C-alpha positions as CSV (number, residue, x, y, z in Angstrom):
1,X,65.1,82.4,-162.1
2,X,66.2,83.8,-165.2
3,X,69.9,84.4,-166.7
4,X,71.2,86.4,-169.7
5,X,73.6,84.4,-171.5
6,X,76.3,85.9,-174.0
7,X,78.0,84.3,-177.0
8,X,80.9,85.1,-178.9
9,X,83.2,84.1,-181.8
10,X,82.1,80.6,-183.0
11,X,79.5,80.0,-180.5
12,X,77.6,83.1,-182.1
13,X,77.8,81.8,-185.4
14,X,76.9,78.5,-183.9
15,X,73.8,79.8,-182.2
16,X,72.9,82.7,-184.7
17,X,72.6,84.9,-181.8
18,X,74.8,87.0,-179.2
19,X,72.6,86.3,-176.6
20,X,69.9,84.5,-174.7
21,X,67.5,84.7,-171.9
22,X,67.4,81.3,-170.1
23,X,65.3,79.9,-167.4
24,X,67.0,77.6,-164.6
25,X,65.8,76.4,-161.4
26,X,66.8,77.6,-158.2
27,X,70.4,76.2,-157.3
28,X,71.7,75.9,-161.2
29,X,75.3,76.3,-161.4
30,X,77.4,77.3,-164.5
31,X,77.7,74.0,-165.4
32,X,74.1,73.6,-166.0
33,X,74.3,76.2,-168.2
34,X,77.1,74.7,-170.7
35,X,75.4,71.3,-170.7
36,X,72.0,73.0,-171.4
37,X,73.6,74.4,-174.7
38,X,75.7,71.3,-175.6
39,X,72.4,69.5,-175.8
40,X,71.3,72.1,-178.5
41,X,74.4,73.3,-180.2
42,X,75.0,71.3,-184.0
43,X,79.0,70.9,-182.7
44,X,78.6,70.6,-179.2
45,X,82.3,69.4,-178.6
46,X,83.6,73.2,-179.1
47,X,82.1,73.7,-175.6
48,X,84.9,71.3,-174.2
49,X,87.3,74.1,-174.4
50,X,85.4,77.1,-173.5
51,X,85.8,79.2,-170.5
52,X,82.8,80.9,-168.2
53,X,82.3,84.0,-166.9
54,X,80.0,85.4,-164.6
55,X,79.2,89.4,-164.4
56,X,82.6,89.4,-166.2
57,X,84.8,87.9,-163.9
58,X,86.1,84.2,-164.6
59,X,84.3,81.5,-163.1
60,X,84.0,77.7,-162.0
61,X,81.8,75.6,-163.2
62,X,80.2,74.5,-160.0
63,X,79.7,78.1,-158.8
64,X,75.9,79.0,-157.9
65,X,74.1,81.3,-159.9
66,X,71.5,83.9,-159.0
67,X,68.6,85.8,-161.1
68,X,69.9,88.2,-163.2
69,X,73.3,86.8,-163.7
70,X,75.0,87.6,-166.8
71,X,77.1,84.7,-167.9
72,X,79.4,84.4,-171.0
73,X,80.5,81.3,-172.5
74,X,84.2,82.1,-174.0
75,X,85.7,80.2,-176.7
76,X,89.6,80.1,-177.0
77,X,90.6,83.8,-177.3
78,X,93.0,85.2,-180.1
79,X,93.5,87.7,-178.8
80,X,86.5,102.3,-174.6
81,X,88.3,104.9,-175.8
82,X,89.2,105.5,-179.4
83,X,92.3,107.7,-179.2
84,X,95.6,107.7,-176.7
85,X,96.7,111.0,-175.3
86,X,99.3,112.3,-172.8
87,X,95.7,113.7,-171.1
88,X,94.1,110.4,-171.0
89,X,97.5,108.7,-169.8
90,X,97.6,111.2,-166.9
91,X,94.2,110.2,-165.9
92,X,95.7,106.6,-165.4
93,X,93.5,105.2,-168.5
94,X,96.0,102.5,-169.5
95,X,93.6,100.0,-171.4
96,X,91.9,100.9,-174.7
97,X,89.6,99.2,-177.4
98,X,89.4,101.0,-180.5
99,X,87.9,100.8,-184.0
100,X,90.3,103.5,-185.0
101,X,93.8,103.0,-186.3
102,X,96.2,102.5,-183.6
103,X,98.8,105.4,-182.7
104,X,101.5,103.7,-180.9
105,X,103.8,106.7,-181.4
106,X,101.1,108.7,-179.5
107,X,101.1,105.9,-176.6
108,X,104.7,106.0,-176.2
109,X,104.9,109.9,-176.0
110,X,101.9,109.6,-173.4
111,X,103.9,107.1,-171.0
112,X,107.4,108.6,-171.1
113,X,108.6,110.3,-167.8
114,X,112.1,111.6,-167.2
115,X,112.6,108.6,-164.7
116,X,112.0,106.1,-167.4
117,X,115.4,104.6,-168.6
118,X,113.6,102.2,-171.3
119,X,110.3,102.2,-173.4
120,X,109.5,98.7,-175.0
121,X,106.8,98.4,-177.6
122,X,105.5,95.8,-179.3
123,X,103.0,95.6,-182.2
124,X,100.8,92.8,-183.6
125,X,100.5,93.2,-187.4
126,X,97.7,91.7,-189.7
127,X,99.3,89.6,-192.1
128,X,98.5,88.5,-195.8
129,X,98.3,84.5,-195.1
130,X,97.5,81.7,-192.6
131,X,99.5,78.5,-193.3
132,X,99.8,79.7,-196.9
133,X,96.3,80.8,-197.4
134,X,95.9,84.0,-198.7
135,X,94.3,86.5,-196.1
136,X,91.8,89.3,-197.4
137,X,91.4,91.0,-194.1
138,X,90.2,90.4,-190.6
139,X,87.5,91.0,-187.8
140,X,87.6,91.3,-184.0
141,X,85.3,91.3,-181.5
142,X,85.4,91.5,-177.8
143,X,83.3,91.0,-174.7
144,X,84.2,94.5,-174.3
145,X,83.4,95.3,-170.8
146,X,85.3,92.3,-169.4
147,X,88.3,92.5,-171.9
148,X,89.1,95.9,-170.6
149,X,88.8,94.8,-166.9
150,X,91.6,91.8,-167.9
151,X,93.8,94.0,-169.7
152,X,93.9,96.5,-166.7
153,X,94.3,93.6,-164.5
154,X,97.5,92.3,-166.9
155,X,99.1,95.5,-166.3
156,X,98.6,95.4,-162.5
157,X,100.2,91.8,-162.4
158,X,102.9,92.9,-164.5
159,X,103.8,95.8,-162.7
160,X,104.3,93.9,-159.5
161,X,105.8,90.9,-161.0
162,X,108.3,92.8,-163.0
163,X,108.8,96.0,-161.3
164,X,107.7,98.1,-164.3
165,X,106.7,101.7,-163.8
166,X,103.7,101.5,-166.1
167,X,102.0,99.8,-169.8
168,X,99.1,101.0,-172.1
169,X,97.5,98.4,-174.0
170,X,95.7,98.9,-177.0
171,X,93.3,96.4,-179.3
172,X,91.6,96.8,-182.3
173,X,88.1,96.0,-182.8
174,X,86.2,95.6,-185.8
175,X,87.6,95.1,-189.5
176,X,91.5,95.1,-190.0
177,X,93.3,95.4,-193.5
178,X,96.6,94.0,-194.2
179,X,99.7,95.7,-192.6
180,X,97.2,97.2,-190.0
181,X,98.2,97.5,-186.2
182,X,95.9,94.6,-184.3
183,X,97.2,95.2,-180.7
184,X,100.1,97.6,-179.5
185,X,102.0,97.0,-176.1
186,X,103.8,99.9,-174.6
187,X,105.9,99.2,-171.4
188,X,107.7,102.0,-169.3
189,X,110.4,100.9,-166.8
190,X,113.9,102.3,-165.2
191,X,115.9,99.1,-166.9
192,X,115.4,97.8,-170.1
193,X,115.1,93.9,-168.7
194,X,112.0,94.5,-166.6
195,X,110.4,96.0,-169.7
196,X,111.3,93.2,-172.3
197,X,110.2,90.7,-169.8
198,X,107.0,92.6,-168.8
199,X,105.8,93.2,-172.5
200,X,106.3,89.5,-173.7
201,X,104.7,88.3,-170.5
202,X,101.9,91.1,-171.3
203,X,101.3,90.0,-175.2
204,X,101.5,86.3,-174.5
205,X,98.8,86.3,-171.4
206,X,96.3,88.6,-173.4
207,X,96.3,86.1,-176.4
208,X,95.6,83.5,-173.6
209,X,92.9,85.0,-171.4
210,X,91.5,88.4,-172.4
211,X,88.1,87.4,-174.2
212,X,88.9,89.1,-177.7
213,X,88.2,86.8,-180.9
214,X,89.7,86.8,-184.3
215,X,87.8,86.2,-187.5
216,X,90.0,85.7,-190.8
217,X,88.7,86.1,-194.0
218,X,90.0,84.4,-197.0
219,X,89.5,84.2,-200.6
220,X,87.0,81.1,-200.5
221,X,85.7,81.8,-197.1
222,X,85.9,82.9,-193.5
223,X,86.8,81.1,-190.0
224,X,87.3,81.9,-186.6
225,X,90.8,81.6,-185.4
226,X,91.0,78.6,-183.1
227,X,92.8,80.8,-180.5
228,X,95.5,80.0,-177.8
229,X,94.0,77.3,-175.1
230,X,92.9,79.2,-171.6
231,X,95.1,78.6,-168.8
232,X,93.8,75.0,-167.4
233,X,92.5,76.9,-164.3
234,X,90.0,78.8,-166.4
235,X,88.8,76.4,-168.8
236,X,85.2,74.4,-168.0
237,X,86.7,70.9,-167.7
238,X,83.5,69.6,-168.5
239,X,83.3,66.0,-169.9
240,X,79.9,66.1,-171.5
241,X,79.3,62.6,-172.1
242,X,79.9,61.8,-168.5
243,X,77.7,64.4,-167.0
244,X,74.0,63.6,-165.7
245,X,71.5,65.7,-167.5
246,X,71.0,69.4,-166.5
247,X,68.4,70.3,-164.2
248,X,67.1,72.4,-166.9
249,X,63.8,71.4,-168.7
250,X,64.7,69.9,-171.8
251,X,62.3,71.2,-174.7
252,X,62.2,68.4,-176.9
253,X,59.9,66.1,-174.7
254,X,62.3,63.9,-173.1
255,X,62.4,63.3,-169.5
256,X,64.0,66.0,-167.1
257,X,64.5,66.5,-163.8
258,X,63.0,69.7,-163.2
259,X,60.6,69.4,-160.3
260,X,58.4,72.5,-160.9
261,X,56.9,72.0,-164.5
262,X,56.7,76.2,-164.4
263,X,60.5,76.6,-164.8
264,X,61.0,76.0,-168.3
265,X,64.1,76.6,-170.2
266,X,64.2,79.2,-172.7
267,X,63.7,78.5,-176.6
268,X,65.9,76.1,-178.3
269,X,68.5,77.2,-180.6
270,X,67.7,77.8,-183.8
271,X,70.7,79.1,-186.0
272,X,69.5,82.1,-188.4
């Protein structure tokens, strides 16, 4: 069977591509996909801290795959529509990915209702340094379809957990200059305590679970942000050195466990 594999952040740089088509034997699992690339990447250790998604939902490594599945290998994250208007808010669109400047004031005006006693806003801003190293600008990329679903899920969880009325999350993608807003969260509630608590929980959880990555550009080069670790229940938890060889056919001529020689893996990774 064939599956589509997506790469983001540092994995995209290491593989030299954003996607790959992989041929796998029947009954293969997500773990077999990880093992396949661990045998081919120049820095396989990066895979020890990734999360896996299947068809835009987080998955466990042992989950079985089906023909045509879309598997994303997600490095730790660092957390569409292009603008917020009152009309869109009334249509219950609460999460936005945009390549335009974020207008937090418009989001505040869109979310307020007469029954609200508090609106709390958090804005993440691009700073001019990281650990004393001068930052020139940032680039953000996302697994956009999944990011929107995860952001909407966070608002649903926050509404239930903190008893807020509503929230809006906006996140920038693409190039951001120093001082620009990278993420804006607006929470509306009858009481300020719930709004403050929900806003803090939303940004903290977003930065750990929503598939958005940040590349920092400095005077002497650029690096992908290490990001915050995924929650333990989302990581692949694979110990590469202890796993048996993948059932995927090796393309370097070594022995393999594929019983049907016609089921071959896709081309080995060759960074461009």
